[in-house]
DOLO-386204 format. One record per residue (C-alpha): x, y, z; residue number from 1. Coordinates in steps of 0.25 Angstrom, whole numbers, m for minus. Each point is the difference from the previous one (the first is absolute). Layout:
(pt (X, Y, Z), NUM) ...
END
This chain:
(pt (402, 488, 919), 1) (pt (12, m7, m3), 2) (pt (12, 9, m1), 3) (pt (8, 1, m12), 4) (pt (12, m7, 6), 5) (pt (m8, m12, 5), 6) (pt (m7, m1, m13), 7) (pt (14, m1, m7), 8) (pt (5, m10, 10), 9) (pt (m13, m8, m3), 10) (pt (3, 1, m15), 11) (pt (14, m4, 1), 12) (pt (m3, m12, 9), 13) (pt (m10, m5, m11), 14) (pt (12, m3, m10), 15) (pt (13, m8, 1), 16) (pt (11, 9, 3), 17) (pt (15, m3, m2), 18) (pt (11, 10, 5), 19) (pt (14, 0, m3), 20) (pt (8, 5, 12), 21) (pt (14, 1, 5), 22) (pt (12, 9, 0), 23) (pt (6, 6, m12), 24) (pt (7, m7, m12), 25) (pt (m7, m13, 3), 26) (pt (m8, 0, m14), 27) (pt (m14, 4, 5), 28) (pt (m3, 8, m12), 29) (pt (4, m10, m10), 30) (pt (m8, m11, 7), 31) (pt (m12, 8, 1), 32) (pt (0, 4, m14), 33) (pt (2, m15, m4), 34) (pt (m11, m5, 9), 35) (pt (m10, 11, m6), 36) (pt (4, m5, m14), 37) (pt (m1, m14, 3), 38) (pt (m14, 0, 8), 39) (pt (m5, 12, m9), 40) (pt (m3, 8, 11), 41) (pt (2, 15, 4), 42) (pt (12, 4, 9), 43) (pt (3, 12, 8), 44) (pt (14, 7, 0), 45) (pt (8, 4, 12), 46) (pt (m4, 14, 4), 47) (pt (13, 3, 7), 48) (pt (8, m3, m13), 49) (pt (m10, 9, m9), 50) (pt (1, 11, 10), 51) (pt (15, m1, 1), 52) (pt (1, 0, m15), 53) (pt (m8, 13, m1), 54) (pt (7, 7, 12), 55) (pt (14, m3, m5), 56) (pt (6, 3, 14), 57) (pt (1, m8, 13), 58) (pt (m12, m2, 8), 59) (pt (m3, 6, 14), 60) (pt (m11, m3, 11), 61) (pt (m9, 10, m7), 62) (pt (m1, m9, m12), 63) (pt (m6, m12, 8), 64) (pt (m15, 5, 0), 65) (pt (0, 3, m15), 66) (pt (7, m13, m3), 67) (pt (m11, m7, 8), 68) (pt (m11, 7, m7), 69) (pt (6, m4, m13), 70) (pt (2, m14, 4), 71) (pt (m15, m1, 4), 72) (pt (m4, 6, m13), 73) (pt (9, m10, m8), 74) (pt (m6, m12, 7), 75) (pt (m14, 4, m1), 76) (pt (1, 3, m15), 77) (pt (5, m14, m3), 78) (pt (m11, m6, 9), 79) (pt (m11, 8, m7), 80) (pt (5, m6, m14), 81) (pt (1, m15, 6), 82) (pt (m10, m11, m2), 83) (pt (7, m10, 9), 84) (pt (15, 3, 3), 85) (pt (8, 12, 2), 86) (pt (15, 1, 1), 87) (pt (7, 11, 9), 88) (pt (14, 4, m2), 89) (pt (1, 3, 15), 90) (pt (m11, 5, 9), 91) (pt (m2, 9, 12), 92) (pt (7, m9, 9), 93) (pt (13, 3, m7), 94) (pt (m3, 15, 2), 95) (pt (m1, m2, 15), 96) (pt (13, m8, 0), 97) (pt (8, 10, m7), 98) (pt (m6, 12, 7), 99) (pt (4, m6, 14), 100) (pt (13, m4, m5), 101) (pt (5, 13, m6), 102) (pt (m8, 10, 8), 103) (pt (m3, m8, 13), 104) (pt (m15, 4, m2), 105) (pt (m12, m3, m8), 106) (pt (m13, 7, 1), 107) (pt (m11, m8, 8), 108) (pt (m10, 1, m12), 109) (pt (10, m7, m9), 110) (pt (3, m11, 10), 111) (pt (m15, m2, 2), 112) (pt (m4, 0, m15), 113) (pt (12, m9, m3), 114) (pt (m5, m10, 10), 115) (pt (m14, 1, m4), 116) (pt (3, m3, m15), 117) (pt (10, m11, 2), 118) (pt (m5, m13, m5), 119) (pt (3, m11, m11), 120) (pt (13, m6, m3), 121) (pt (13, 7, 2), 122) (pt (12, m4, m8), 123) (pt (13, 4, 8), 124) (pt (11, 1, m10), 125) (pt (13, m4, 7), 126) (pt (13, 7, 0), 127) (pt (7, m11, m9), 128) (pt (1, 9, m12), 129) (pt (13, 9, m2), 130) (pt (m1, 14, 4), 131) (pt (m1, 10, m12), 132) (pt (1, 15, 2), 133) (pt (m12, 8, m5), 134) (pt (2, 15, 1), 135) (pt (m9, 5, 12), 136) (pt (m2, m13, 7), 137) (pt (m2, 2, 14), 138) (pt (10, m11, 4), 139) (pt (14, m3, m5), 140) (pt (1, m15, 4), 141) (pt (11, 2, 9), 142) (pt (5, m9, 11), 143) (pt (m12, m6, 7), 144) (pt (m10, 10, m5), 145) (pt (m7, m9, m9), 146) (pt (m2, m11, 11), 147) (pt (m5, 11, 10), 148) (pt (m11, 5, m10), 149) (pt (m3, m14, m4), 150) (pt (m3, m4, 15), 151) (pt (m9, 12, 1), 152) (pt (m9, m6, m11), 153) (pt (0, m14, 6), 154) (pt (m4, 6, 14), 155) (pt (m11, 9, m6), 156) (pt (m6, m12, m8), 157) (pt (0, m9, 13), 158) (pt (m5, 11, 10), 159) (pt (m12, 3, m9), 160) (pt (m3, m14, m3), 161) (pt (2, 0, m15), 162) (pt (0, m13, m9), 163) (pt (14, 1, m6), 164) (pt (11, m8, m6), 165) (pt (14, 2, m5), 166) (pt (3, 2, m15), 167) (pt (15, m4, m3), 168) (pt (8, m4, m12), 169) (pt (7, 7, m12), 170) (pt (m7, 4, m13), 171) (pt (m11, m8, m6), 172) (pt (0, m10, 12), 173) (pt (m4, 12, 9), 174) (pt (m11, 4, m9), 175) (pt (m5, m14, m2), 176) (pt (0, m3, 15), 177) (pt (m9, 13, 2), 178) (pt (m9, m5, m11), 179) (pt (m2, m14, 7), 180) (pt (m3, 7, 13), 181) (pt (m11, 9, m5), 182) (pt (m6, m12, m8), 183) (pt (0, m8, 13), 184) (pt (m6, 12, 7), 185) (pt (m11, 2, m10), 186) (pt (m3, m15, 0), 187) (pt (m1, m2, 15), 188) (pt (m3, 14, 5), 189) (pt (11, m1, 10), 190) (pt (15, m4, 2), 191) (pt (9, m7, 9), 192) (pt (7, 9, 10), 193) (pt (14, 4, m5), 194) (pt (8, m8, 10), 195) (pt (m6, m13, m6), 196) (pt (4, 4, m14), 197) (pt (14, m2, m7), 198) (pt (1, 8, m13), 199) (pt (10, m5, m10), 200) 
END
């Protein structure tokens, strides 16, 4: 009998999947919402943000697993509502990156699950937007911190063999570039690797 997780992986694979990813203050949520509205499809919210808003206090290593479970639930609920396309405001790969970055450890089951679910098109939001303080955000945009975290996302996407591309630009130009990327993905079912693409 197929396990629940294997069945879920199969269900996710049957639909187009777009993930907005990258470090903080790069416009992921705005672009995810814009894409969902433009393509009339469901999207999943960032579980870490929802969890943090409820906790109203700094996160610790004990919060990794609850956040991962909520991230999975958010993604699966969006997939269940989708007919063709689902937009995700981050996914479990982001949970792995931040767990390792802040707590130097991520439970094996989260890493394994993140890798088994990762597929589709990843839109990596670049750090070309101004840093804006947002209360309990984990980072503060100091010195080379943004670049360091950004490099962790690039490394993860490359190491896990994902199809990804940069999203750059300010305001509507950033959103329009993301829309064009997703439209191309839906039309062709694949994308050119990011190092072959120059965004505006």
